[in-house]
Kinemage of the C-alpha trace (Angstrom):
@kinemage 1
@onewidth
@group {chain A} dominant
@subgroup {mainchain}
@vectorlist {calphas} color= white
{ca asp a 1} P 0.000 0.000 0.000
{ca ala a 2} L 0.992 3.642 -0.214
{ca ala a 3} L 2.381 3.517 3.332
{ca trp a 4} L 5.114 1.075 2.243
{ca asp a 5} L 7.849 3.543 3.145
{ca ser a 6} L 6.747 3.582 6.793
{ca arg a 7} L 7.456 -0.179 7.054
{ca trp a 8} L 10.599 -0.405 4.902
{ca thr a 9} L 14.008 1.182 5.549
{ca val a 10} L 16.170 2.368 2.672
{ca gly a 11} L 19.818 1.399 3.143
{ca ser a 12} L 21.226 4.892 2.737
{ca glu a 13} L 24.650 4.269 4.313
{ca trp a 14} L 25.699 1.294 2.166
{ca lys a 15} L 27.180 3.236 -0.767
{ca pro a 16} L 27.914 6.919 -1.431
{ca ala a 17} L 24.725 8.923 -2.038
{ca asp a 18} L 25.600 9.602 -5.686
{ca gln a 19} L 25.625 5.826 -6.368
{ca met a 20} L 22.272 5.090 -4.726
{ca gly a 21} L 18.994 5.089 -6.628
{ca glu a 22} L 15.584 6.237 -5.421
{ca trp a 23} L 12.666 3.868 -4.789
{ca lys a 24} L 9.317 4.811 -6.372
{ca trp a 25} L 5.684 3.822 -5.664
{ca val a 26} L 4.218 3.314 -9.154
{ca thr a 27} L 1.640 1.544 -11.273
{ca pro a 28} L 3.709 -1.106 -13.090
{ca ala a 29} L 3.524 -1.338 -16.868
{ca tyr a 30} L 2.273 -4.925 -16.627
{ca gln a 31} L -0.396 -4.322 -13.940
{ca glu a 32} L -2.863 -1.489 -14.475
{ca asp a 33} L -4.927 -2.109 -11.336
{ca gly a 34} L -2.248 -2.034 -8.659
{ca lys a 35} L 0.848 -0.371 -7.311
{ca ala a 36} L 4.348 -1.629 -6.600
{ca ile a 37} L 7.731 -0.528 -5.312
{ca lys a 38} L 10.114 0.103 -8.222
{ca thr a 39} L 13.734 1.085 -8.652
{ca gly a 40} L 13.634 4.588 -10.081
{ca glu a 41} L 16.947 4.887 -11.924
{ca asp a 42} L 19.119 2.606 -14.014
{ca ala a 43} L 22.703 1.740 -13.045
{ca arg a 44} L 22.317 2.530 -9.336
{ca phe a 45} L 22.553 0.571 -6.079
{ca tyr a 46} L 19.413 -0.163 -4.062
{ca ser a 47} L 18.822 -1.487 -0.575
{ca leu a 48} L 15.478 -1.995 1.159
{ca thr a 49} L 14.776 -3.884 4.392
{ca ala a 50} L 11.847 -4.623 6.675
{ca pro a 51} L 12.054 -6.614 9.900
{ca leu a 52} L 9.775 -9.580 10.485
{ca asp a 53} L 7.283 -9.303 13.344
{ca ala a 54} L 8.884 -12.318 15.039
{ca glu a 55} L 11.892 -14.575 14.560
{ca val a 56} L 11.181 -17.518 12.274
{ca ser a 57} L 12.110 -21.060 13.215
{ca asn a 58} L 11.566 -23.867 10.766
{ca lys a 59} L 13.129 -26.507 12.993
{ca gly a 60} L 11.772 -29.850 11.772
{ca lys a 61} L 9.819 -28.174 8.935
{ca asp a 62} L 10.451 -27.054 5.379
{ca leu a 63} L 10.901 -23.329 4.791
{ca val a 64} L 9.319 -21.885 1.652
{ca val a 65} L 10.017 -18.257 0.693
{ca ser a 66} L 8.536 -16.803 -2.482
{ca tyr a 67} L 8.687 -13.415 -4.156
{ca thr a 68} L 8.060 -11.919 -7.592
{ca val a 69} L 10.261 -9.480 -9.491
{ca lys a 70} L 9.420 -7.975 -12.867
{ca his a 71} L 12.270 -5.964 -14.372
{ca glu a 72} L 10.782 -3.332 -16.676
{ca gln a 73} L 14.167 -1.957 -17.710
{ca asn a 74} L 16.617 -3.570 -20.108
{ca leu a 75} L 19.371 -4.431 -17.635
{ca asp a 76} L 22.991 -4.964 -18.674
{ca cys a 77} L 23.876 -6.200 -15.218
{ca gly a 78} L 21.860 -6.427 -12.067
{ca gly a 79} L 19.681 -8.591 -9.971
{ca ala a 80} L 17.089 -8.785 -7.277
{ca tyr a 81} L 17.807 -10.769 -4.153
{ca ile a 82} L 16.148 -11.613 -0.872
{ca lys a 83} L 18.327 -12.103 2.184
{ca leu a 84} L 16.979 -13.508 5.434
{ca leu a 85} L 19.023 -11.933 8.205
{ca pro a 86} L 19.464 -12.442 11.914
{ca pro a 87} L 17.867 -9.878 14.229
{ca gly a 88} L 19.824 -6.777 15.137
{ca phe a 89} L 21.388 -5.879 11.783
{ca asp a 90} L 21.836 -2.201 10.863
{ca gln a 91} L 19.115 -1.443 8.317
{ca lys a 92} L 20.673 1.848 7.171
{ca ser a 93} L 23.962 0.077 6.343
{ca phe a 94} L 22.369 -3.011 4.780
{ca gly a 95} L 23.934 -3.859 1.414
{ca gly a 96} L 25.722 -6.449 -0.658
{ca asp a 97} L 28.273 -7.392 2.001
{ca thr a 98} L 25.825 -7.723 4.906
{ca pro a 99} L 26.053 -11.217 6.497
{ca tyr a 100} L 22.898 -13.280 5.972
{ca gly a 101} L 21.378 -16.628 6.865
{ca ile a 102} L 19.745 -17.372 3.496
{ca met a 103} L 20.062 -15.545 0.166
{ca phe a 104} L 18.360 -16.283 -3.117
{ca gly a 105} L 17.287 -14.458 -6.230
């Protein structure tokens, strides 16, 4: 929803400001009846985190994580990843080198 930026933290201390892109709340080209978070500029770094309400334990159970990414730009290089992190990480400094428990994408 439009209040997405109150729940998510932009990793603004990961790279110099002139290398970071801006997140946008837009109607995607492929979905006329909804909104989504989108990277606003090509060839920039992006970081976005939101804590879970509680720690997750899948002890003795399978863990299934699913997400959807639709790149509207023609990317030369790039990707979209999800990292599941331990509690207590610094959201403002979250970036490519942040230690994680699980990463995929």
